[in-house]
MIVEXSE-764494 format. One record per residue (C-alpha): residue in one letter; chain; x, y, z. Coordinates in Angstrom, 2 decimals. Layout:
BEGIN
<residuo:A | cadena:A | u:X | v:Y | w:Z>
...
REM end
This chain:
BEGIN
<residuo:M | cadena:A | u:94.88 | v:107.73 | w:82.17>
<residuo:D | cadena:A | u:91.38 | v:106.40 | w:82.75>
<residuo:A | cadena:A | u:90.88 | v:103.75 | w:85.40>
<residuo:D | cadena:A | u:89.72 | v:100.31 | w:84.35>
<residuo:P | cadena:A | u:85.95 | v:100.37 | w:85.03>
<residuo:T | cadena:A | u:85.92 | v:96.65 | w:85.90>
<residuo:E | cadena:A | u:88.06 | v:97.39 | w:88.95>
<residuo:F | cadena:A | u:85.13 | v:99.12 | w:90.63>
<residuo:Y | cadena:A | u:82.57 | v:96.34 | w:90.37>
<residuo:E | cadena:A | u:81.80 | v:94.20 | w:93.36>
<residuo:Y | cadena:A | u:82.01 | v:90.50 | w:92.74>
<residuo:E | cadena:A | u:79.89 | v:88.59 | w:95.21>
<residuo:V | cadena:A | u:77.40 | v:85.79 | w:95.47>
<residuo:L | cadena:A | u:74.73 | v:86.12 | w:98.15>
<residuo:I | cadena:A | u:72.91 | v:83.03 | w:99.40>
<residuo:F | cadena:A | u:69.48 | v:83.41 | w:100.99>
<residuo:D | cadena:A | u:67.41 | v:80.84 | w:102.88>
<residuo:H | cadena:A | u:63.85 | v:80.98 | w:101.57>
<residuo:S | cadena:A | u:62.54 | v:78.83 | w:104.42>
<residuo:R | cadena:A | u:63.65 | v:81.59 | w:106.84>
<residuo:G | cadena:A | u:62.02 | v:84.47 | w:104.99>
<residuo:R | cadena:A | u:64.87 | v:85.00 | w:102.52>
<residuo:Q | cadena:A | u:67.39 | v:85.47 | w:105.32>
<residuo:L | cadena:A | u:70.95 | v:86.04 | w:104.09>
<residuo:V | cadena:A | u:72.99 | v:83.03 | w:105.27>
<residuo:A | cadena:A | u:76.21 | v:83.19 | w:103.24>
<residuo:A | cadena:A | u:78.23 | v:85.51 | w:101.05>
<residuo:I | cadena:A | u:81.04 | v:84.66 | w:98.68>
<residuo:E | cadena:A | u:83.22 | v:87.71 | w:98.13>
<residuo:I | cadena:A | u:85.68 | v:87.73 | w:95.25>
<residuo:A | cadena:A | u:88.37 | v:90.34 | w:95.86>
<residuo:S | cadena:A | u:89.10 | v:92.78 | w:93.05>
<residuo:P | cadena:A | u:92.15 | v:95.00 | w:92.53>
<residuo:A | cadena:A | u:90.04 | v:97.95 | w:93.70>
<residuo:N | cadena:A | u:89.34 | v:96.21 | w:97.02>
<residuo:K | cadena:A | u:93.09 | v:96.12 | w:97.71>
<residuo:D | cadena:A | u:94.08 | v:99.41 | w:96.06>
<residuo:H | cadena:A | u:93.89 | v:101.98 | w:98.88>
<residuo:P | cadena:A | u:93.63 | v:101.79 | w:102.68>
<residuo:E | cadena:A | u:90.05 | v:103.08 | w:102.58>
<residuo:T | cadena:A | u:88.91 | v:100.49 | w:100.01>
<residuo:R | cadena:A | u:90.59 | v:97.70 | w:101.97>
<residuo:Q | cadena:A | u:88.88 | v:98.97 | w:105.13>
<residuo:A | cadena:A | u:85.50 | v:99.12 | w:103.39>
<residuo:F | cadena:A | u:85.83 | v:95.53 | w:102.13>
<residuo:V | cadena:A | u:86.96 | v:94.21 | w:105.52>
<residuo:S | cadena:A | u:84.26 | v:96.19 | w:107.38>
<residuo:K | cadena:A | u:81.60 | v:94.76 | w:105.06>
<residuo:C | cadena:A | u:82.81 | v:91.21 | w:105.76>
<residuo:A | cadena:A | u:82.99 | v:91.88 | w:109.51>
<residuo:A | cadena:A | u:79.44 | v:93.27 | w:109.54>
<residuo:L | cadena:A | u:78.18 | v:90.15 | w:107.77>
<residuo:L | cadena:A | u:79.99 | v:87.89 | w:110.24>
<residuo:Q | cadena:A | u:78.55 | v:89.82 | w:113.19>
<residuo:K | cadena:A | u:75.10 | v:89.04 | w:111.74>
<residuo:R | cadena:A | u:76.10 | v:85.36 | w:111.67>
<residuo:V | cadena:A | u:76.38 | v:85.26 | w:107.88>
<residuo:C | cadena:A | u:79.03 | v:82.83 | w:106.62>
<residuo:V | cadena:A | u:81.63 | v:84.74 | w:104.56>
<residuo:S | cadena:A | u:83.99 | v:83.27 | w:102.00>
<residuo:I | cadena:A | u:86.72 | v:85.38 | w:100.42>
<residuo:I | cadena:A | u:88.49 | v:84.36 | w:97.24>
<residuo:D | cadena:A | u:91.47 | v:86.57 | w:96.54>
<residuo:L | cadena:A | u:93.30 | v:85.97 | w:93.27>
<residuo:V | cadena:A | u:94.66 | v:89.52 | w:92.95>
<residuo:T | cadena:A | u:98.42 | v:89.37 | w:92.47>
<residuo:T | cadena:A | u:98.99 | v:93.05 | w:91.68>
<residuo:R | cadena:A | u:98.34 | v:94.31 | w:95.24>
<residuo:N | cadena:A | u:100.26 | v:92.81 | w:98.15>
<residuo:F | cadena:A | u:97.66 | v:92.93 | w:100.90>
<residuo:N | cadena:A | u:95.84 | v:90.12 | w:102.66>
<residuo:L | cadena:A | u:92.25 | v:91.12 | w:103.38>
<residuo:Y | cadena:A | u:91.66 | v:87.95 | w:105.42>
<residuo:C | cadena:A | u:94.44 | v:88.90 | w:107.86>
<residuo:E | cadena:A | u:92.99 | v:92.40 | w:108.13>
<residuo:L | cadena:A | u:89.59 | v:90.83 | w:108.88>
<residuo:L | cadena:A | u:91.15 | v:88.65 | w:111.56>
<residuo:N | cadena:A | u:92.59 | v:91.78 | w:113.19>
<residuo:I | cadena:A | u:89.08 | v:93.18 | w:113.64>
<residuo:F | cadena:A | u:88.12 | v:90.07 | w:115.60>
<residuo:R | cadena:A | u:91.44 | v:90.04 | w:117.47>
<residuo:Q | cadena:A | u:92.29 | v:86.70 | w:115.89>
<residuo:S | cadena:A | u:95.28 | v:85.37 | w:113.99>
<residuo:D | cadena:A | u:96.05 | v:82.46 | w:111.72>
<residuo:P | cadena:A | u:99.49 | v:80.92 | w:112.31>
<residuo:A | cadena:A | u:99.49 | v:79.49 | w:108.78>
<residuo:F | cadena:A | u:99.29 | v:83.06 | w:107.44>
<residuo:S | cadena:A | u:102.15 | v:84.60 | w:109.40>
<residuo:P | cadena:A | u:104.67 | v:86.09 | w:109.46>
<residuo:A | cadena:A | u:104.32 | v:86.76 | w:105.70>
<residuo:P | cadena:A | u:100.68 | v:86.31 | w:104.62>
<residuo:P | cadena:A | u:100.15 | v:85.12 | w:101.04>
<residuo:T | cadena:A | u:98.56 | v:87.59 | w:98.66>
<residuo:T | cadena:A | u:96.35 | v:84.94 | w:97.05>
<residuo:Y | cadena:A | u:94.15 | v:82.69 | w:99.16>
<residuo:A | cadena:A | u:90.66 | v:81.34 | w:99.67>
<residuo:V | cadena:A | u:88.94 | v:81.35 | w:103.05>
<residuo:T | cadena:A | u:85.60 | v:80.75 | w:104.72>
<residuo:C | cadena:A | u:84.80 | v:82.40 | w:108.05>
<residuo:R | cadena:A | u:81.85 | v:82.10 | w:110.34>
<residuo:S | cadena:A | u:80.85 | v:83.43 | w:113.70>
<residuo:R | cadena:A | u:78.66 | v:81.37 | w:115.99>
<residuo:K | cadena:A | u:77.91 | v:80.63 | w:119.60>
<residuo:V | cadena:A | u:78.98 | v:77.42 | w:121.31>
<residuo:R | cadena:A | u:77.52 | v:76.98 | w:124.80>
<residuo:Q | cadena:A | u:76.58 | v:80.66 | w:124.80>
<residuo:R | cadena:A | u:80.17 | v:81.71 | w:124.07>
<residuo:P | cadena:A | u:81.14 | v:83.45 | w:120.82>
<residuo:R | cadena:A | u:83.35 | v:81.43 | w:118.52>
<residuo:F | cadena:A | u:85.09 | v:82.54 | w:115.32>
<residuo:E | cadena:A | u:85.95 | v:79.72 | w:112.90>
<residuo:T | cadena:A | u:87.98 | v:79.81 | w:109.70>
<residuo:W | cadena:A | u:89.01 | v:77.49 | w:106.89>
<residuo:A | cadena:A | u:91.89 | v:79.20 | w:105.08>
<residuo:Y | cadena:A | u:94.07 | v:78.08 | w:102.19>
<residuo:P | cadena:A | u:96.96 | v:79.90 | w:100.52>
<residuo:L | cadena:A | u:96.66 | v:79.59 | w:96.73>
<residuo:V | cadena:A | u:99.74 | v:78.40 | w:94.88>
<residuo:V | cadena:A | u:100.17 | v:78.57 | w:91.11>
<residuo:G | cadena:A | u:100.09 | v:75.07 | w:89.65>
<residuo:Q | cadena:A | u:98.38 | v:73.54 | w:92.69>
<residuo:P | cadena:A | u:94.70 | v:72.53 | w:92.76>
<residuo:L | cadena:A | u:92.29 | v:75.06 | w:94.20>
<residuo:P | cadena:A | u:90.68 | v:74.13 | w:97.54>
<residuo:V | cadena:A | u:87.17 | v:73.14 | w:98.53>
<residuo:L | cadena:A | u:85.53 | v:75.68 | w:100.84>
<residuo:P | cadena:A | u:82.66 | v:74.97 | w:103.21>
<residuo:I | cadena:A | u:79.71 | v:77.32 | w:102.78>
<residuo:W | cadena:A | u:77.67 | v:77.21 | w:105.99>
<residuo:L | cadena:A | u:73.94 | v:77.50 | w:105.36>
<residuo:E | cadena:A | u:72.89 | v:76.65 | w:108.91>
<residuo:E | cadena:A | u:74.66 | v:75.91 | w:112.18>
<residuo:D | cadena:A | u:75.18 | v:72.25 | w:111.23>
<residuo:V | cadena:A | u:74.63 | v:72.35 | w:107.46>
<residuo:A | cadena:A | u:77.31 | v:73.20 | w:104.94>
<residuo:V | cadena:A | u:77.73 | v:72.70 | w:101.22>
<residuo:S | cadena:A | u:81.06 | v:72.39 | w:99.48>
<residuo:L | cadena:A | u:82.31 | v:75.01 | w:97.05>
<residuo:D | cadena:A | u:84.82 | v:73.09 | w:94.96>
<residuo:L | cadena:A | u:86.92 | v:75.88 | w:93.44>
<residuo:E | cadena:A | u:89.05 | v:73.54 | w:91.33>
<residuo:A | cadena:A | u:86.01 | v:71.84 | w:89.77>
<residuo:S | cadena:A | u:84.43 | v:75.26 | w:89.13>
<residuo:Y | cadena:A | u:87.63 | v:76.50 | w:87.52>
<residuo:Q | cadena:A | u:87.95 | v:73.39 | w:85.33>
<residuo:E | cadena:A | u:84.30 | v:73.58 | w:84.24>
<residuo:T | cadena:A | u:84.65 | v:77.28 | w:83.40>
<residuo:C | cadena:A | u:87.77 | v:76.60 | w:81.34>
<residuo:R | cadena:A | u:85.94 | v:73.82 | w:79.47>
<residuo:A | cadena:A | u:82.90 | v:76.01 | w:78.84>
<residuo:L | cadena:A | u:85.11 | v:78.80 | w:77.52>
<residuo:R | cadena:A | u:87.18 | v:76.27 | w:75.55>
<residuo:L | cadena:A | u:90.36 | v:77.29 | w:77.34>
<residuo:L | cadena:A | u:91.45 | v:73.68 | w:77.98>
REM end
C-alpha cells in the first residue's frame, strides 16, 4: 500500500523580523502523522524545535494528530531537562504549546505556555514572542472559526 504523500509535508509558519535583517524570530510547527510515526521522525521534529529554541527562536507546536499516541512537547522538554506537571503522568496526545528560551539576569530560562486540547472545548490563544518583551496572540479558536466560515463548514 502506498503511503499518503501528505504525511511527509512539513507544516510550519516562519516569522522573520525585517528590522533585524530578516532574522527568524518565531516558528509555528503543526505536527503531522509522519512527525509522530517512528522514533527517528519524532527525534528529528524535536531536534529541529530544540535547535530553534537554542537560537532563541520562539517555537509553537500545534498537535492535532490523534492517530499516534506520542507527545512531542514532552519529548522536547526532556531535551531541556524540564517537565510540565500539567502534562504528567499521562500526557495528552493533542495540545498546543509555545516555548521560548531566554536569559534573565544572565541565567538561561525556559518558558512554556501549554494547553491540552479537548474535543468540544475552545482552542487556546498562544503567545508568539517576536522580541524579548513583545508578543502577539495567535487565537487558534478564532482562526479555526474563520477557516470553517471561509470553507462554508459552519
